[in-house]
N, C-alpha and C positions, 0 to 999 in steps of 0.2 A: 121744596126746601123747608126744613123745620127751623123755627126760631129758637135761639138759645134762651134759657131761663135759669136763673140761680134760685135755689130753694134752701131755706133755712128752717130748722125745726127747734122750737123751744118747748120745754116741759116743766111742769111744776105741780105740786100737790095743793097749791093755793091759787084761787082765781085772781086775787090781788097781785100776787107775785107774777103770775102769767101775764097779766095786763101790763105790768111794768116791763117785763122782758120783751113783750111784743112792741111796746112803744119805743124802747131803746133800740130794738132791731130795725124798725122801719123809719126811724128819724132820718130825714134828708135822703131818703131812698125812693126809688120809683117802684111802688108796690103794684103788682098785677092782681093778686087775690090772696085771701087768707082763709084757710080751712081750720075749723076747731073741732076737737074731739074730747070726750071725757070717757075714761075707762075706770070701772070699779075693779080694784085690785083684790087679791085674795085676803088681805088683812083689813078689808072694808074701808080702805083709803081710796080716794078718787085721784087719778092722775089726769091732769089737763094737758093737752098737746095742741100747739099751733103750728101749722105748716104754712110758711110764708113764702109766696112766690114773688120774686123780684124780677123786673125786666132788666135785661142785660144792656 
């Protein structure tokens, strides 16, 4: 039997904004794990993404 898990994704072109988005998302929640990625876009901007896994 697999356990249920809720996943939320937040993205930003700013590390500071991403940090704020992550903090607001995980506040008072049971976080299992957070995965972070950074992607260089074609216009030389960086897009930061956080995949936040929450326990159900």
